[in-house]
N, C-alpha and C positions, 0 to 999 in steps of 0.2 A: 491573633496575628495582626500586626500593625497595618494600617492602610496607607497607601501611597497618597501624599497630599498634593500631588501635582494636578492642576486643574486641566480637565479635558476641554480644550477650547472649541472643539467641534460639536460639543453637546449643546442642545438648546435648553437653557435654564428658564424657569418661569420668569416672565418679565418683571423686573424690579426685585428679583430674588436671587440674582447671580452672586455666586461666592467671589471673594477677592483673595489673591495670594496673601499669605501671612496672617490669616485669621485664626490659625492654630486649631484649637478644639472645635470651634464653630465650623471651620472648613471640613474637618473630618466628618462631622455629623452630615453636612451637606453632601459630601461625596459618597457616603455610605448610609444614606437615610434609612433605607429598609433594614439593613443589617443592625444598626444601632437600636431602632425601635423594636425589632424582634428580640433583641438580647437584653433590653432594659427591663427593670422591675415594673410590674403593673402600676399605673397610677390609680390613686383612690377615686379620682373623678371620671374614670372610664367604665362604662357599662359593657361588660364582656359577654352578656347574654344576647347573642345575635338575634334570636327570635323575638326578644322583648324590644330590641332596637328597631327592628323592622315593624313590629306591631304599633309602636308608639310614635314613629316618625310622622310628623305633619308639616305640610308646607306653611310657611309663615310669610306674611306681607307687612307685618309691623315689627320692626327690629328696634332694640334699644341702642343707645350710642356707646354702650360698654364695648371696649376693644376685645378682640379675640387674642388670647395669649399665643405667643410665638410657638410654644411647644405643641399647642393644639394645631396650629397651621401646619407644623412639620408633620404631624400625624395624618392630617387630611391629605396632604400632598403624597405622603408615603403610601397611603391607602390607594391612591390613583396608580402609583407605581407598581402596586401589587396586583392590580386587576389582570385577569386573563386576557391575552391578545392572540391574534392569529400568528402562529409560528413563534410566539414570544418576541416578535419584532417591534411591538409597541408603536403602532402606526398612528400616533397622536402626539400632540404638544399641549402644554398648559400655559396660559398667560395669566400671571398673578398681577392684578391691577392694584397698584399701590399709591394712587393719588386721587383725590376727590375730583379734580378736573376731568380726568379720564372717565371716572365713574359717571359723572354727569353727562358726558358725551354719549356713554353707553345707554343711559336712561332714554335719551332722545332716539338712539338707534333701535331701542327695544320698545317701540310703540309708547314711549313716554311712561313706562312703568317705574314709579318712583323708588320702589324697593330694590331696583338694580343698584342703587347707591347705598350700600350697607358696608359693614366693617370688613368683610372678606368677600372679594369678588374674583372668581376664576373663570376664564374663558377657555373652553376645551375645543381644540381644533383637530381636524384630520391631517395626517401627514402620510399619504400613501407611499411616498418614496422610501419610507423605512421598511415597508413590507417587501422583503426579498423573496417572493415565492413565484413560481413559474405558472401564473394564471393570467387570463385575459385582464386588461385594465378595468373592466367593469366589476370583475370579482375582487380585484385588489381594492377598489374604491369602497366596496361593500364591506370588506374586512376592516378598512380604516375607519369608517363611520361606526362600525360595531366597537372597535377598540376604544374610540373616544367616548362612546356612550357608556361602555362598561366602566371606564376610568372615572367618569363623572358620577356614576351610580355608587361606586365604591367610596368615593370622597363624601358623597351625601350621607351614606350610612355611617361613615366614620364620624362625621359631624354630629350626627344624632347620638352616637355612642358617647361623645364628649360633652353631652349636655347642651349642644347648640341646636339651633333650628336652621332651616334652609328653604329656598325656593328654586325650583329648576325653571329657567327661562328658555323657551324654545321659539318665541315669537320675536324676531329681530331682523333688521335689514343686514343681510350677510355682507354685502359690499361696504356698507358704512362701518360695520364692526371691524372688518379687515383693515380699513383705512385708519380707524381709531387706534387699534393696537399695533399697527405697523407690520402687517404680515400679508402674504399671498395665500396662506393656508385657509381652508374653508372652516369657519366656525360651526360647531354642532350644537352647543349649548353654553349658557352662562349660568354658573352656579353661585348663588348669592347666600352667604352664610353669616350668622351672627347670633346674638342672644335675643330671644323673643321678649317682647314687652309682657306678653301673657302666654303661658303654655296652654295648648289646646289639647282636649282629649282625643283618643284614637277615633278615627272615622269608620263608619260601618262600610264594609265591602260586600261584593257579591258572594253568595254562597258558592262553595266549591262545585256543587252539583250543577250550578248554572255556568260555571267558568270552564270546567274540565270536559273535554270531548274525547271519549274513549274510542280508539280505533283498534278493532280486533277482527282479524280475518277469520272467516269460518273455516273449520277443519273440512 
């Protein structure tokens, strides 16, 4: 079934990633990103073993200058769109940082962590106004922060599946970040993605017996 190519002007597109009227096939992809990705043939460079993706994902602080391909960026954004959210209202927004000057400003806002300026930088923000559920504001805010966190996690796993590395930034001045990206929405994380200079092996984790706490009521 063909897609309507009319742009929804009320939708918040990733900053610097907004579609324009008349872009033809590219616009169709933007408007139906998830549908197109789900229907397309698997890419050779995609790791579809989700357990291997999770086991081999490592945080990277040294990225190469190699650019991230546009089709991979599309998949990373689509992964965020596929994340589960409260009531499927998607109470979050993504700001795609598309210029070095803004990235450098984010470096300063993020405790001068230099790896914030890498090839692909996404700022995930809460948008509780999207969550149309009849609950107290405190609960809606919790839903929204969970939505944004899940979306970022899905994007991070997608990046790993695509042969990329990433680092999740949680230490930053929220007010400075809001000013830099031009929003009143509260940022929850900055996801920095790119090609690593050197791939690192999987890191040892806790044993499950140390991690899992079984709760079972006695009969």
